[in-house]
C-alpha positions in Angstrom: 82.2 83.3 -13.3 85.9 83.3 -13.5 88.1 83.5 -10.8 89.3 87.2 -12.1 85.8 88.5 -11.8 85.6 87.4 -8.6 88.9 88.6 -7.5 88.0 92.2 -8.7 84.6 91.9 -6.8 86.5 91.3 -3.7 88.6 94.2 -4.5 86.2 96.5 -4.8 84.5 95.2 -1.8 87.4 95.5 0.1 88.3 99.2 -1.5 84.8 100.4 0.0 85.4 98.5 3.3 88.4 100.7 4.5 87.6 104.0 2.7 84.0 103.7 5.2 86.9 102.8 8.4 88.6 106.4 7.2 85.4 108.4 6.7 84.7 107.3 10.6 88.2 108.3 11.5 88.1 111.6 9.9 84.6 112.1 11.7 86.2 111.6 15.1 88.8 113.6 14.0 86.8 116.5 13.3 87.7 116.2 9.6 83.7 116.3 8.4 84.5 117.4 4.6 87.2 114.5 4.1 85.0 112.3 6.2 81.6 112.5 3.0 84.4 112.4 0.2 85.6 108.9 2.3 81.9 107.7 2.9 81.2 108.8 -1.3 84.4 106.8 -2.4 83.1 103.9 0.1 79.8 103.8 -2.3 81.4 104.5 -5.0 83.5 101.5 -4.7 80.9 99.1 -3.7 78.6 100.1 -6.4 81.2 99.6 -9.0 81.9 95.8 -7.7 78.3 95.4 -9.2 78.6 96.2 -13.0 81.8 92.9 -13.1 78.6 90.9 -12.0 77.2 91.3 -15.3 80.9 91.4 -17.6 80.4 95.3 -17.0 83.5 97.9 -16.6 82.2 101.2 -15.5 85.1 103.9 -14.6 83.9 107.1 -14.2 81.7 108.2 -11.8 78.7 109.5 -14.0 78.7 106.0 -15.9 79.1 104.0 -12.4 75.7 105.7 -11.0 74.0 105.3 -14.3 75.0 101.6 -14.6 73.5 101.0 -10.9 70.1 102.6 -11.5 69.9 101.0 -14.9 71.2 97.6 -14.3 70.2 97.4 -10.5 67.9 99.6 -9.2 65.6 99.9 -12.0 64.9 96.2 -12.2 64.4 95.6 -8.4 67.1 93.8 -7.5 68.2 96.7 -5.2 65.7 99.1 -3.6 65.5 102.7 -4.6 66.5 104.1 -1.4 70.4 103.1 -2.0 70.0 105.0 -5.5 69.0 108.0 -3.5 71.7 107.5 -0.9 74.0 106.9 -3.7 72.7 110.8 -5.2 72.5 111.9 -2.0 76.3 111.3 -1.1 78.0 112.6 -4.2 75.9 115.8 -4.3 77.5 116.1 -0.7 80.8 115.3 -1.8 80.7 117.8 -4.5 79.7 120.8 -1.9 82.3 119.2 0.3 85.3 119.1 -1.9 84.6 122.0 -4.2 82.8 125.0 -2.4 85.3 126.2 -0.2 83.1 128.3 1.5 80.7 125.4 2.4 80.3 124.7 6.3 80.5 120.6 6.5 78.4 119.6 9.8 79.3 117.0 11.9 75.7 115.7 11.7 75.8 115.6 8.1 79.0 113.3 8.5 77.6 110.9 10.6 74.5 110.6 8.1 76.8 110.4 5.3 79.1 107.5 7.2 75.8 106.1 8.4 74.2 105.7 5.3 77.7 104.6 3.5 77.7 101.4 5.8 74.3 100.7 5.1 75.1 100.5 1.2 77.6 98.5 2.1 76.2 95.8 4.1 73.3 96.2 1.5 75.6 95.7 -1.7 77.5 92.5 0.2 74.8 91.2 0.9 73.4 90.9 -3.1 77.0 89.4 -3.6 77.2 87.0 -1.0 73.2 86.0 -1.9 75.0 86.2 -5.6 77.9 84.0 -4.8 79.9 86.7 -6.1 81.7 87.3 -2.7 
């Protein structure tokens, strides 16, 4: 794999961990909606690294999750639970970002941040095992 692809994958993973760290800070600060937003983006950036391993590029949110499911979950490279995490965080972000009347609970933010951490660890492990990191 060309060095450029390795660099792109590493940047996606680095950005994912940065978003997760911000999510944790937001949760600690009581900014639960923002924590969910950043937890989702941690998952989005981690998932965005995966198509690069197959020479694909995706940028739209719907295309990234579709590619994740089609190329990584469906063939059994990654477990279905990570697809469920991705979808739930996407839904939670939509609610917290766009439903101005939504009450975002601390427990929901904590659960989303923890699930995003699990997602990142799994994706990073997959990428390391494949020699992409």
